[in-house]
C-alpha positions, 0 to 999 in steps of 0.5 A: 662783737668783732674787735675794732680794726687797728688802722695803720698809717699805710691803710689810712693813706690808702683809704684817703684816696678813696675818700677824696671825692666823697662829701663831707657828710660821707667822710664823717659818717665813714670815720664814725664807723671806722674808728672807735674813738673819734673826737672833733677839735674846734676853735669855733671857727666857721668850719668847726661850726659846720662840722659840729652841725653835720655830726650832730645831724648824723646822731639821734638826740639820744646818741649825741652824748657819744659824740666827742667835741673839744676845744683848747682852752688857753685861758685867753680866748675872746669872751665871744668865743666862750659865748659861742660854745654855750650857744652851740651846745644849746642849739645842737644838744652836745657838750664841748669839752675844754682841754686846758694846759697843765699850768695856769697863766700866772704859773706861766708868767712866773716861769717864763715872764709876763706876756710870753705871747708877745716875746715868744709866741711859738713857746706860748702856743706850745705850752697852751695848745700843742702840749694839751692837744698831744695829751688829749689825742693819746686817748683817741683814734681819729681827730676831726679838724676844720682845716681847709686847703684855701686857708693858707699856703701851708694847708694847700696839700691837706687831704680828706684823710691823713695819718698824723705822725706827731699824734699817731692818729688818723686826721680827718679833714672833711672840709679840706676841699671846701671854700670859704664861700661854701662854708658860709653858705652852709652856715646861712642855709642852716641859720647856725650861730657863729662868732660875731667877731667875724662881722667886725673884721676878724677872718680868723679868731684865736687868743685875744693877745694874738688876734686883731682885725684884718683889712679886707682882701685885696682884689679877688684873692681871699685865700691869702687872707684867711689867716690874716690878723693872727700874730701880726707882729711876727712871721707866724701863721700857725699855732703848731697844731697842724704842723709836724714836729 
């Protein structure tokens, strides 16, 4: 058997141009063949649900144990999010691994004070999301995400395939060019489970203390509102997972 290819940043960038017009399914199929260790990270948002379904369909039932799915369990996710994890595992026949911080909520409160998310949300995200992600990705070659260009201004330049300098892995964004409407049409077409909080005015769902319902988008432009309801009391739209350090 040939040794797996070691992908360099330049090789990833060159391949990215060739994948730009490919379908999400083709991008995922290519990634599974190109990289030895591929993991999909998800917060169980609509895009993540779509990608999980696409990956599960590409693997025979007996091969799904070889698919790696994970989520960052901060300890303060909504109960609806944990319930959705269970529904997806049962529906798709997969396991979604919980990646947890090294310190508990109580230990964090002892060191940093209570409700760190209210006073210093960037620090809280770093402890409970950014550090655990970095540790987990050390054992991976490619990281599959649900990032889309229409979600926020900071994501508009997202490519289907990128080199993530922070984690030294290839970052695969199969739905980068999709719109919110395309994602929900896929969910409806395949009758996939999704977080019921979306029906209660939550466009984007993260941790309980930092997520609130958002008003409907004004006019036709829903792009500026895809991350609405997150960190409403702060000038913050990203938890730091998809921003270079």
